[in-house]
N, C-alpha and C positions, 0 to 999 in steps of 0.2 A: 504494500500500499504506500502510495506516495502522499506527502503533505507538503503543500506549498505555503510558506510563511510569507504573507504579503504585507511588508512594511512600506506603506505608501503615505504620501502627504495629502491629507484630506482637509477641506476648508470648512469651518463652522457655517452651517446654514445653507451651504451650496448642495442641496440634496440631489438634484439632478445631475450636476457635475460630478459628485462623489459616486453616484450610481454608475455613470458612464466609465469612470475609472475602474470601479469594481468589475463591471462586465468585461471591459477590455482585458483585464488581468485574467479573468475566467476563460475567455476565448483563446487566449495565448498559451494556456496550460494544457498539459496532456489529459486526454479523456480518463476519467476514473480517479482524478486527483482530488484529494480534500483540500480546499483553499481556505485559509484562515485569515480573517481581517481583524483589526483592533476593536476594542470597546467603542460603541457609538460611532463606528466608522461612517455610517450612512449620513449622520448629522454633523459629524466632527465633534470634537470635545474641548471644552465644556460648552454646550449650547445655551446655558444659563436660562433667562427668561423667554427665550424662543420656545421653550418647552411649554410655556403657558398659552401658546397660540393654537387655535383649532386648526388653522390651515397648515400648520406644520405637519399634522398627522395625515392630512389628505395627501400631502406630498410624499410622506413616507409610504403610505399604502400604495401609491402609484409606483414608487421605486421598487417595492417588494414584489409587485406583479412582474416587473421586468426581470428581477433577479431570479424569481422562481422559474421563469421561462428560460433563463440562461443556464439553469442548472441540469438540463436534460442529460448531459454526459459527465456531470461533475457533482461534487458535494461542497456546498458553499456555507461557511460558518461566519456570521458577522454580527456586529452590535448595532442596535437602534433603540430608540425609545418606543414603548408600546403601551397603549391604553386598553384596559380590559374591564368592562363594566364599571367605568368611572374611576378606575384606579390606574395609576401611571407607574410603569416599571422601567428600569434599566435592563434591557433584554438582550439575549442573544438567539438568533434564529439559525435553524439548520435546514438547508434546502438541498434535496437530493433528487435527481432524476425527475425533474419537473414538478415536484410538490414539496411542500414544507413538512418535514418529518419530526421536528422537535422545537420547543420554545422554552428557554430558560430565563428566570428572573433573578437578577443579582440579589444575594442574601445579605451581604455585609455592605452597608452604605456609609462611606467615609463622610464625616462632617466636622472636620478639623482643618486647620491650616488654610490651604487654597480650596478645599473641598466644601460643597453645599449640597450634597446629594439628597439629604433628608428634607431639604426645602422643596424638592420636586418629586422624588421617587417614594414608593412604598417598598417594603421589604419582601422579597420572595421567600418561599418556604421549602420548595421541592428541589431536590437535585435533578440533574439531567444526564442521562446516558442514552445514546442512540447507537444503532447497529449499522455498520457500512462494511461491505466486503467481508463479512464474517468476523469483524472486529467490534468490540464495544468501546466507544469513544465517549469520554466524559467532558463537560463544558462548565467552566467557572469563569467569573468575571472579576479581575483585578483584586480588589480588597478582600474578596472571598478567600484569598490564599495568604492573607496577613494574619489570619487566625487558624485555629484547627477545625472549627465546627463544619463548614461547608465540605471540606475535603474528607473529613471523617465520615460524612454521610455516604460517601461513595464506596466505602470499604466492602459493604455487603454486595454491591453490584459487581465488584472486581473488574473494573474497566482495564482495557489493554493500553490506553493512552488518555492523557488529560490535556485538553486545549484550554489555555488561559488567555482571554481577551483583555487587553490593558490599555488604560490611558494614564500612564505613570509619568508625571513631570520630572524634569531634570533638576538635580542639584549634584554638586560634586560628591562622590562616594555612594551615590544612589545605586549605581550598577552593581557595586560590590554587595550591597545589602540585598538587592534582588536575586542575584545569583546564589548567594549564601542561603537565602530563605528557600528558593525553589529546590535547590540541591538537597536541603534538609527534608523537604516534603517528599522528594523522589525516593530517597533512601528509606525513610520511615514507612512509606506506603508501597514501596517497591513498584513504582509507577513512573514510566517516562512521561515528561511534561514538556510541552511546547508553549512558550511564553511570547506572545506577539504584541508589540507596543506601537503606539502612534509615533509618528515623526513629523514635527512641524513647529512653527512659532505661532502662538495664539495669544495676542495681547501680552499679558504679563508672563505667560507660562511658555515654557520650552519643552517640547517632547522630543527626546533624543533618540527614539528608536531603540537601538541596541537589543532588539528582539533576540531570543536565544532558546536553546532546547537542551535538556538534560536527559541522560539515560537513568534507568532505574537504580543504578549504583551511584548516582549523583554526579557523574562525569558530564562535563560540558562538551556536547557534540556539535553545537552551532552557536554562532553569534553573528548577528547581522550588523551592518555598519552603523557608526555613531553619527548621528545627525544628517544622514543621507538616506534617501529611499533605496531599498533593496529587496530583492526576493530571493528566497532559497528553497530548494526542494529537498526534503528529508524522506527517508524510507523507513517504514516500520515493518519489521519481519518477526518471525518467531524468536530470533536472536536479540531483538531489541531495536533501538532507534539509532539511525546512523545516516551518514550521507552529506552532512552539512560542512560548511567552513566556519572556522572560528576566526572572525575578523578581530584584528588588534584594536584595542581602545587607544585613544590619543595618549601619548607617553606620560604626560603629567597633568597636574591640575590646571596650569595656565593653558595648555594646548586644548583641553576639553572646554574650558570656559570660553576661550576665544572662539572656537568653532560653534559653540552653542549661540554666542552672541551674533555671529555672522548669520546663522540660520534664522534667528529671531528677527534681525533687521531686515533681511531679504523678504521673509514672509510678511512682516507688517507693512512694508512699503508696497510690495507687489500685490498682495491680496486686498489692500485698500485702495488700489488704483492710482497711486501716485506715479507721476512720470519719472521722478527721481528725488534727490534729497539735497538740501542746502544747509550749511552749518557755519557758525562763526569760528574761525580758526585764529586763535589768539596768540600762538606761539607758546602756549603752555601744554603741559602733558595730557590733560584730560581731553581737550579738543583734538590733539594730535592722535590719541588712541581711537577716539571716535571716528575721525576721518579715515584711518586705516581700516577700521571695521566696515564702514560704509562702502569703501571702494571694493573690499573683498566681497561684500555682499551684492553689490549692484553694478560693479564696473565703473571705471573712471569716467566714462562718458555720461553717466547718469548722476554725477555728484559735483556740486559746486561749493567752493570754499571761499569765504569772504573775510578778509582781515579788516578790522574797523578800529584803527588806532586813535588814541587821544594823547593829550600832552604828557600823560604819565606812562605811556607805552614805551618800553625800552626798544632801542633800535635792533637789539638782538632778537626780540620777539618778531619784529617784521621780517627780519632776515630768515629766521627759522621757519616761520609760517610759509614764506615764499618757497624756501628750499623743499620743504615737505610737499607742497602742492605740485611743484615741478617734478619731483621724484615720482609721485603717484600719477602725474598726468591729468590732474583735474583742472576744471575751469577755476581760475583764481582771480579775484578782484580785491583792490584796496580802496576802502571808502572811509575817509576820516569822519568821525562823529562830531568833531568840534563845532561845525556850523549849526548842526542839529541841536546840540547841547546849548550852545549860546542862545539860540532862538527860544528854546524851552525856558532858560534862566531869565531872559529878558521879559518873557511873559509872566513868569512866576515870582519874580523878585517883589513886585507890589503886594502880592498875596502872602509871601513868606515873611516879609518884614526884616528886621534887624536881629536875626536869631544866630547868625554865624553859621559856618560850614559844619556839616556832620555827615552822617550816612545818606541824608537826602541827595546831596549832590553825587555821591558814589553810585546810589542806586539809579539816578537819572541817566548816568552814563550807560549802565547796563540796559536801561529801558530804551535808550536811544538806539542801541544795537538791535534790540528785539524788534523795534519798528521796521528797521531795514530788512532784516531776515524775513519777517512776516510779509512784507510787500513783495519780496522776491518769490516767497511761497505762493502767494495769490496769483501773481502774474505768470509764473512758470509751472504751476501745479506741482511744485516740489515740496515734500514735507520738510519741515524744520526739525532737525535732530538737535536736541539739547545736549549739553556736554557735562552736566553736574554729576558728581559721584555720590556714593552712599554717605560718606563722611560728611560732605557738605550738606546734603539733604537732611541728614540727622540733626545737625546743630543749626540749621537755617543760614548757613553761609552761602546764600544764593538769593537772588532778587526776583520776587514776584513780578511777572509781566516784563522781565528783563532777560537774564540768561535762563530763566525757567520757562520762557515763552517758546512753544513749539509742540510737535505732535508726537515725538517718540524719544524717549530718554534712554539712550543706548547703554549707558554705563551707570545707570541710576542704582544698581544693587552691587556695585563694586566699591568696596572700601578703598581709600586712597592708596593704601599699601598694596593692595592687589592691582590697582591701575598701573603702578610701577612694574610689577612683575609681568603683567600682560604686555606692556610696552616693550620690555626687554625680550620677552618670548617672540613677539611679532618681528622684531629685528633679527632673530635667528633665522627667520624664513627669507627675508630680504630687508636690508636696512632702509626703512622708510620713514623712520622717526629720528630726526637729528639727535645726536647723543647729547648735545647741550640742553635740549629740551628735557631730557631725563635726568640730568645731573644738577641743573640749576635749582635753587630754592623756589618752591611754588609761590606764586603771587597772583592776586586778582588784578593787580595794577590799576587800582582805582584811587590811589593816593600816592604822593611822593615816597619812593623807597619802601613801598609796602611789601611785606611777605606774610604768608599765611600764619606763621607762628607768632606774629604780633597779637593775633586774637585767638589763636587756638593752641593747645598743647601740641607737642610733637606727634606726627601722625601714627607713629608706632604705639604710643600711649593712647591716643584718642581712639584708634580703631579697636584696641583691646578693651577699653572701657565700654564703647558702643556695642561691641559683640556681647559682652557680659550683660549689658542693660537691655539692649533692643532684641537680641536673638535668644538669650538664655533667661531673661526675666529676673536677673539678680538684683537685689536691693543695693542702695548706696552703701550700706554697712558691709555687705558681702564684698563689694568691689573694693572698698578701702581695705578690707582684710586680705585682699589679694596683693596688697603692697602699694597701692596708688594713693597720692596725696588727697587728703579729704577735701581741700579747697578746689582742687581740679575736678574730682569726681562730682562734687556738688554742682559746680558750674556746668559741666557736660550734661548732666542729668536735667538741670534746669533748661538748658538750651534745647534738648530733645523735647521736653514737655511743651515748652511755649511755642514751638514751631510746628505743632501738628497742623495748624490751619494752613500753613504754607504747603506742606507735603500733600494735603487733601486736594490741592489745586495743581499739583505737579502733573507733567505729562506722564503717561503710562510707560513703564520700562520693563525689560525682561528680568525675571527672577533666576538668579544662579546660586544664591547663598541658601541656607537652611530657613531664613526667615526675611522677607522683604517688606518694605513699606508698601502697603496696597492690599492685595487679597489676603496676604499672610498675617499681617499685623494691623488690627483695626482698633484703634484707640479713639476715645471721644475727643473732640476738639475742646469743647468747654468741660473742664474737669478741675476739681479742687482736691484731687486725690493726695498729691504730695503736700499740699498746704494743710491738710487735715491732720492734726496731731493726735487725734483720738485713737 
């Protein structure tokens, strides 16, 4: 028996298009093959509140008619949402030889982190085993395998193979966790398992693919590509599961994350119909890394970089921005913001009075740049890529309607220390980021001789404190006990808390850490939690 693992890039809501892709895969496969697609492949994952629309299910039903007809010489296993007597389920259907032979409802619904499945779906109760070519094949969906209950139900039916349909988002080390878990199940239940996962960028989420299969002794017999579509054919015989190729994962954390960000950027820009992308290239490391990712995702001909100097901009910043743009071959323009800034100040001075200079003038520089980029976006239908990193977003070291203005925040979930690592990694492939950009002290260049550490602790310390507070929910006392200065810890936590309103207005950006700002971490904007001493 042959099993085709179909790791393809599906688009949320594009039901007809996804169906076309599914049927094309079926038609290109050998007759008699079981073809396995991911969880909710027909609608894409996660469909979110599209699941509340009646017309969605009309489209799903039409697609299933086509899929049933396409199954005359094959067995198709795929995920889709299904309504049954007023109840909605995360389902997997099995279509063999022109008819539907099985329907399974997901039993374990994740409702943590980025997952909201209990908002939409009800829990299934029955296991699913179907017969094909004299073999008993079991079906489970994603979270069903992260506990023991659903797989334990299958023991009495003694299946020959388990197919697991998944929509498992990426973060570093996730693949190690998946393979360890599935190998454990295979050994415990003496059952070969095929794990098929989505591959796409979907708003904040990245699905890295990395589908795989393990034999009943826990041995890895197949792994599909990381962050790329791929199909592999496996063979199930009396002797077990075999026939696949074990694709290598990227060699380190930086390579994995970089490739994931390229996929996320490409899918967000393309699936939302933008002609290309534009960004402000400051001569600093954040915009330099963002530009490199954008070019790798879209091609140089679809990316525009704009340097927008002011009187505080160092000449080396202009030189380095120009050098990188020329190296990557992108359209590059230099537009001074001084006339725009001066015009704003002339209009604002009567309103601002004699209050002296402060961050108002600094923010106005950033907002002048934002106006330029958004105008280019409107005129050229290019999305603006913002360039803020996670460290800046955490403490509010960014300007609303200024450097935060845009449509996609490519490095939003990268701590500053990781920005440096990814920049050095990208230069190992080809040197596209000038070395001086990486080695010079980071600065927003909004004031004379300004560097980030004038306002913030060193990034090694800042990122460690942020990881503890934002990703691990440690208290201030816990973090101080780790050896950090109380004054620094209190300042950082205060900055995180008071800038929630900024982050809520930030552009969406891809999640690569264990907890991002957005779908993962949802804090109230108006909150007296830390001010409450009770």
